[in-house]
C-alpha positions in Angstrom: 27.5 36.0 -48.2 25.3 38.3 -46.4 22.0 37.6 -44.5 19.5 40.3 -43.5 17.0 39.5 -40.8 13.5 40.8 -41.5 13.2 42.7 -38.2 16.7 44.2 -38.3 18.2 46.7 -40.6 21.8 45.6 -40.3 23.2 42.7 -42.3 24.6 39.7 -40.5 27.6 37.9 -42.0 27.6 34.1 -42.2 31.3 33.1 -42.2 33.0 29.8 -42.8 34.0 29.8 -39.1 30.2 29.8 -38.1 29.5 27.0 -40.6 32.4 24.9 -39.3 31.3 25.4 -35.7 27.7 24.2 -36.5 29.1 21.2 -38.4 31.4 20.4 -35.6 28.5 20.5 -33.1 26.4 18.2 -35.3 29.3 15.7 -35.6 29.8 15.7 -31.8 26.1 14.9 -31.3 26.3 12.0 -33.8 29.4 10.6 -32.2 27.8 10.8 -28.7 24.7 9.0 -29.9 26.8 6.2 -31.5 28.9 5.8 -28.4 25.7 5.6 -26.2 24.2 2.9 -28.5 27.4 0.9 -28.4 28.3 1.4 -24.8 24.9 0.9 -23.1 24.3 -2.8 -22.6 21.1 -4.4 -23.7 18.5 -5.3 -21.1 18.0 -8.7 -22.6 20.3 -11.6 -23.3 20.6 -13.1 -26.8 18.0 -15.7 -26.0 15.5 -12.9 -25.1 15.5 -13.4 -21.3 16.0 -10.3 -19.2 19.4 -9.5 -17.7 17.9 -8.1 -14.5 15.2 -9.5 -12.3 12.3 -7.1 -11.9 11.6 -5.9 -8.3 8.6 -7.4 -6.6 5.6 -5.1 -6.5 5.3 -3.0 -3.4 2.2 -3.9 -1.3 -0.1 -1.1 -0.7 -1.4 -0.3 2.8 -4.9 -1.3 1.7 -3.8 -4.8 1.0 -1.8 -6.1 4.1 0.1 -9.3 4.0 -1.4 -12.5 5.4 -4.9 -12.1 4.0 -5.9 -9.3 6.4 -7.8 -6.1 5.8 -7.1 -2.4 6.0 -9.2 0.5 7.0 -10.3 3.1 4.4 -7.6 5.6 5.5 -5.0 2.8 6.0 -4.7 3.7 9.7 -5.7 0.2 10.8 -4.1 -2.9 9.3 -5.8 -6.1 10.5 -3.7 -9.2 10.1 -5.9 -11.8 11.9 -8.5 -13.1 11.6 -8.8 -13.1 7.8 -12.1 -12.1 6.2 -14.5 -15.1 6.0 -12.5 -17.1 8.6 -14.3 -19.4 11.0 -13.5 -18.1 14.5 -12.9 -20.0 17.7 -14.3 -19.3 21.2 -11.0 -17.5 22.0 -10.7 -15.0 19.2 -7.3 -13.6 18.5 -7.3 -10.2 16.8 -3.9 -8.9 15.6 -2.6 -6.1 13.4 -1.2 -2.6 13.8 -2.3 1.0 14.0 -0.6 4.0 12.5 -1.1 6.2 15.5 0.4 6.4 19.0 -2.3 7.9 21.2 -5.8 6.6 21.1 -8.3 3.8 21.9 -8.8 0.7 19.8 -12.3 -0.8 20.1 -12.9 -4.4 18.9 -16.5 -5.6 18.5 -17.8 -8.9 17.3 -21.5 -8.9 16.3 -24.0 -11.3 14.7 -24.5 -10.3 11.1 -28.2 -11.0 10.9 -29.3 -9.4 14.2 -26.5 -6.9 14.8 -26.2 -8.0 18.4 -22.7 -7.4 19.8 -21.6 -10.7 21.4 -18.1 -9.5 22.5 -16.2 -6.2 22.7 -13.0 -4.9 24.1 -11.2 -1.5 24.4 -7.5 -1.3 24.2 -5.4 1.8 24.9 -2.9 2.5 22.2 0.1 4.5 23.4 3.8 4.5 22.4 6.6 6.5 21.0 6.5 5.0 17.5 4.0 5.9 14.8 3.1 2.3 14.2 1.9 0.3 17.2 1.3 -3.5 16.9 -1.7 -4.9 18.8 -2.7 -8.5 19.7 -6.0 -8.7 21.6 -8.1 -11.7 22.6 -11.9 -11.9 23.0 -13.7 -14.7 24.7 -16.8 -15.5 22.5 -19.8 -17.5 23.4 -20.5 -19.6 20.3 -24.1 -20.0 19.0 -26.0 -23.3 18.7 -26.0 -23.1 15.0 -23.3 -21.8 12.6 -23.8 -18.2 11.4 -22.2 -15.2 10.0 -20.7 -12.4 12.1 -19.0 -9.0 11.7 -15.7 -8.1 13.3 -15.3 -4.3 13.6 -12.0 -2.6 14.7 -12.3 1.1 15.4 -9.4 3.5 16.3 -10.3 6.7 18.0 -7.3 9.1 17.8 -6.7 11.3 20.8 -4.0 13.4 19.2 -6.5 15.4 17.1 -4.6 14.5 13.8 -7.8 13.1 12.1 -6.6 9.5 12.3 -10.0 8.1 13.5 -10.7 5.0 11.3 -12.6 1.7 11.2 -12.3 -1.6 9.4 -15.0 -4.4 9.4 -14.7 -7.9 8.1 -17.1 -10.8 7.9 -16.3 -13.9 10.0 -18.1 -17.2 10.6 -19.3 -18.4 14.0 -19.1 -22.2 14.3 -21.7 -24.2 16.2 -21.0 -24.7 19.9 -22.2 -28.3 19.3 -19.0 -29.2 17.5 -18.8 -31.6 14.6 -21.1 -34.1 16.3 -18.5 -36.9 16.2 
């Protein structure tokens, strides 16, 4: 049997050898697919439960563990206090910064008036790219409970564009206590 391609002027023979090679290749593909179906174990047991346990989801930088908050760029991860938390006269602020050369500014302000009631600067320096911080602020509590804003700002000195800020709302308790 002779086959002539439309773009060529010379005939091409199709031999039994060519047909047997193509058929052998097709048989090989079918055998490999059957072996794969038989050899690859199912991902579920007979009762429908999965054989493997899925991995826990990876937590993104914008959602730190412990109910804290993260800055827009993810440079500051605030662990404590949590947003909405009622603070004490000695406010503990903890977390970490992705940066190793800068200044961390912590400010606590009254939400309604914007008056800053406490602030502190902390120098961030170290060999690692992630530096943990734990700072305390002494806060004069108001006579009546009210809302406040805690703002943590990182000013990067390296020039790598890591300046960032995170703010959360907190609650000032009354300095009068519970009245008991």
